[in-house]
Structures are given as C-alpha cells and as structure tokens.
C-alpha positions in Angstrom: 7.0 -26.2 14.6 4.0 -27.9 13.2 1.4 -27.6 11.0 -0.8 -27.6 14.3 0.7 -25.4 16.4 1.3 -23.2 13.5 -2.0 -22.8 12.9 -3.4 -22.5 16.4 -1.0 -19.5 17.2 -2.6 -17.8 14.7 -6.3 -19.1 15.8 -5.5 -17.0 18.9 -3.6 -14.0 18.2 -6.1 -12.8 15.8 -9.4 -14.1 17.9 -8.2 -11.8 20.2 -10.7 -8.9 20.8 -10.0 -5.6 18.4 -10.0 -2.9 19.6 -11.7 0.3 17.7 -10.2 3.7 18.3 -11.9 7.0 17.1 -7.9 8.2 15.2 -9.2 4.6 13.5 -12.2 5.5 13.1 -11.5 9.0 11.8 -8.5 7.4 8.9 -10.9 6.1 7.3 -13.6 9.2 7.4 -11.0 10.9 5.1 -10.3 7.9 2.0 -13.4 9.8 1.6 -12.0 13.2 0.8 -9.3 11.2 -2.0 -12.2 11.2 -4.3 -13.0 14.5 -3.7 -9.6 16.3 -3.6 -8.5 13.8 -7.1 -12.1 15.1 -8.4 -11.2 19.1 -8.6 -8.1 19.5 -9.8 -8.5 19.7 -13.2 -9.9 22.7 -12.5 -6.9 23.6 -10.3 -2.9 24.3 -12.0 -2.3 20.5 -12.3 2.0 20.8 -12.0 4.1 18.2 -14.0 6.8 16.5 -12.2 9.2 14.1 -14.6 12.9 14.3 -14.4 15.1 12.8 -17.5 15.2 9.6 -14.9 11.0 9.5 -15.2 12.3 8.2 -19.3 14.6 5.4 -18.2 10.8 3.7 -17.8 8.3 2.9 -20.6 4.9 1.6 -19.9 4.2 -1.8 -18.9 1.3 -3.2 -18.5 2.3 -6.0 -16.5 3.6 -3.9 -13.4 0.0 -3.5 -13.1 -0.1 -7.1 -11.1 2.7 -6.7 -8.8 0.5 -3.1 -7.7 -3.1 -4.1 -7.6 -1.7 -6.9 -6.0 1.2 -5.8 -3.6 0.1 -2.9 -2.2 -3.5 -4.7 -1.1 -1.4 -6.7 0.4 0.8 -4.6 2.7 -2.6 -2.6 3.5 -4.1 -5.4 5.2 -1.2 -6.9 6.3 -0.8 -4.5 9.3 -4.5 -5.7 10.4 -3.2 -9.0 10.8 0.2 -8.6 11.9 0.0 -5.5 14.1 -2.4 -6.7 17.5 -1.1 -5.7 20.6 -2.8 -2.0 21.1 0.3 0.0 22.1 1.9 -1.1 17.8 -1.9 -0.1 16.6 -2.8 3.1 17.5 1.4 4.6 16.4 0.1 2.3 13.6 -3.2 4.5 13.5 -1.3 7.6 14.0 1.1 7.2 10.8 -0.8 7.1 8.7 -2.4 9.5 10.2 -0.3 11.9 9.9 0.8 10.2 5.8 -3.1 11.2 4.9 -3.6 14.4 6.2 0.7 15.9 5.4 -0.4 14.5 1.3 -4.0 16.0 2.0 -2.3 20.2 2.1 0.5 18.8 -0.9 -2.7 17.3 -2.6 -4.6 21.0 -2.8 -1.8 22.3 -3.1 0.5 22.2 -5.6 -2.4 19.6 -7.8 -0.1 17.6 -10.5 -1.1 15.3 -12.9 0.0 12.0 -13.9 2.2 11.0 -17.0 -0.1 8.1 -17.8 0.0 7.8 -22.3 -4.2 8.7 -23.5 -4.3 4.9 -24.8 -3.8 1.6 -23.7 -3.5 -1.1 -26.4 -1.7 -3.4 -24.3 -3.4 -6.8 -24.4 -4.5 -9.6 -22.5 -4.4 -9.8 -18.6 -1.9 -7.2 -18.1 -3.6 -4.1 -20.5 -7.0 -5.1 -19.0 -5.3 -4.6 -15.6 -4.1 -1.4 -15.9 -7.0 0.1 -17.8 -9.3 -0.9 -14.5 -6.7 1.1 -12.5 -7.0 3.2 -15.1 -10.4 3.9 -14.2 -10.6 2.9 -10.4 -7.9 5.7 -9.4 -7.6 9.6 -11.0 -4.4 10.2 -12.2 -4.8 13.1 -9.7 -3.1 13.1 -6.6 0.7 12.3 -7.0 2.7 13.7 -5.0 4.0 12.4 -2.6 2.9 8.8 -3.3 0.2 8.1 -0.8 0.4 4.0 -2.4 4.0 4.2 -1.7 4.1 6.3 1.7 1.1 4.0 2.6 3.0 0.1 2.4 5.9 1.4 3.7 5.0 3.0 7.5 2.5 -0.7 6.7 5.9 -2.3 7.2 7.6 -0.5 9.0 5.4 -1.7 11.4 4.6 -5.1 11.3 9.5 -4.7 11.6 9.0 -4.0 14.8 7.2 -7.3 15.2 8.4 -9.3 13.8 12.6 -8.3 11.5 11.9 -11.1 9.1 8.7 -10.1 7.6 9.5 -6.5 8.0 12.2 -6.8 6.0 10.0 -8.3 3.3 7.1 -6.6 3.5 10.5 -3.8 3.2 11.4 -5.3 -0.5 7.2 -5.3 -1.4 6.8 -1.6 -0.8 9.9 -1.0 -3.0 7.8 -3.2 -5.4 4.9 -0.9 -5.2 7.5 1.9 -6.2 8.5 0.0 -8.9 5.5 -0.7 -10.5 4.3 3.4 -10.2 6.2 3.8 -12.5 6.1 0.5 -14.9 2.4 1.9 -14.7 3.5 5.9 -15.1 0.9 6.0 -12.0 4.1 8.3 -10.6 6.4 9.7 -11.5 10.4 9.5 -9.8 9.9 12.7 -7.0 6.8 11.7 -6.0 8.0 7.8 -4.5 11.0 9.2 -3.6 8.4 12.3 -1.5 6.5 9.0 -0.8 9.5 7.4 0.8 10.5 10.3 2.5 7.0 10.1 3.6 6.7 6.6 5.7 10.4 7.5 7.1 9.1 10.5 8.8 5.8 9.4 10.3 8.2 6.4 11.1 10.3 8.2 13.3 7.5 9.9 14.7 6.0 7.1 16.4 6.5 4.1 15.3 10.1 4.0 17.5 9.2 4.3 20.1 9.0 0.7 21.3 10.7 -2.4 21.3 10.2 -5.6 19.9 9.6 -7.2 23.1 6.4 -5.4 24.4 5.1 -6.8 21.2 3.4 -11.0 22.3 5.5 -14.1 21.5 2.3 -15.7 20.8 2.5 -12.7 17.7 5.5 -13.1 16.5 5.2 -16.4 16.4 2.2 -16.2 14.1 3.7 -13.2 11.8 5.3 -14.9 9.0 2.9 -18.1 8.9 0.0 -14.8 8.7 2.2 -13.0 5.7 2.6 -15.7 4.4 -1.4 -17.2 3.8 -1.9 -13.1 3.8 0.5 -13.1 0.3 -1.2 -16.6 -0.5 -4.1 -15.8 -0.8 -3.7 -12.5 -3.3 -2.1 -14.6 -5.7 -4.5 -17.3 -5.1 -7.7 -14.2 -6.7 -4.6 -12.9 -9.1 -4.2 -16.2 -9.9 -8.4 -16.8 -10.1 -8.6 -13.6 -12.2 -6.4 -14.2 -14.6 -8.6 -17.9 -15.2 -12.1 -15.6 -15.7 -10.5 -13.3 -18.0 -9.4 -16.4 -19.9 -12.6 -17.6 -19.0 -14.3 -14.6 -21.0 -15.6 -14.1 -18.1 -14.7 -10.2 -17.9 -14.1 -7.6 -20.6 
C-alpha cells in the first residue's frame, strides 16, 4: 500500500459521519460519578485486598509512563478504528456494563490502593508517578476500571482487525502490569478487571463478525493505530524534553 493511498483510506474512514447516540451521552455522564464515589470512600470502611503475590511487584516509577500513555492509546483507539454503527453501539454497551458494574462494587465494597505515603523518586518518571497520584484518588480499586477499559477497547478493535486487536491486547496486558508496579491496584483488582471486560465482551462484542466491517475500515485500522501510538509517543517525548528544560516541576 502506497503512502498516498494509505492516508486516503484513513481520511475516508475518519470523515465518515459518526452518529452520537443516547448511550454515548449516558456513558460520558457517568464519568463524574467516579470522582464523587472516590471522595466519599474515606468516610466508609475501606478494604485491602493484598495477597502475597502483590509483594512481588515493587514500586517502579517508570511504569507510570506506561500506565498513562498506553491507557490513553487504548481509550482513544476504538474512536478511530471502530467506525461501523452496529459495532460502535455494542462497544458502548460493553463500556456501560463495565462502568455500572464497577460503580456498584465501589459503593458496596470500597477499597484503597497500596500506594506509598510519599514518592521519593526523581526524574521524569518520578514526576509522572506523583502527577498520577495527584490526579487519581487512591480508591475505587476493585475491579480495576483501567484494566477493564483497556481490554474491552482491545477486544472491540479485534472485531475490526485481528492484528490490531492482538497488539492492543498486549498493550492492555502492559497496562495491567503497570497498575501493579505503580501500586495503583492489587492483583485481585487486575484479575477482576480482566474478568469484567471478558463478561462485557461476551455479552455485546461476540455477536458480530469481521465480515460486517467494511473493507475500508479493516485496511485503515493498522495505519490509524500506528499513527495514534506514534502521536502519543511524541507527546511523551515532548513532555520529557519540557521536564528536562525545567518547564515542569
């Protein structure tokens, strides 16, 4: 595929109308409740789900970069790759299932992350970990929404292009590992997130076939995924440069 033809496929795919549904609006409306539930958690009995295996994952600040960059990649990927209306609808339903189920768990069984009291690591990775901790409250841990989101995104993209789905699933596994090395989650949180994603996928994503996806979308998917990942990598590199120049404290 020539570069000109490849980018024409991308342009044709992205410029196709993308209808906003009530389910999409509802999904966005649920996002603020994550913060509200987290802010109420300290006033309830908090649970700790540590197992012996959790101690095999020491704090590694560099994984904060993996946590942030790959999760952003996986959340955005279906927006670019999943373009057929039927699959979009099923993907949104899968996300809604994850959010609503997780919220029930957060309310009935509030948990707290195994974060250290203070991060002493320096450099860009240390700054990234401190930023992560400041942006995300240490509650709402079981199940891991980050892991569930990542795997549902990967599985929805797999309905469009098998190779993109496999690569995205590998990225989702790295996100799961990153939640352990950044002490955002316990192993049980991660496993519950994977299970929740699989249940949502079985309910909503297995009904269609790749044959339902247009040839245009299948052919554009790898280039779209690679371009998105490259853009995020450039953004991380720019952040590192700005940090090195003293523009971030």
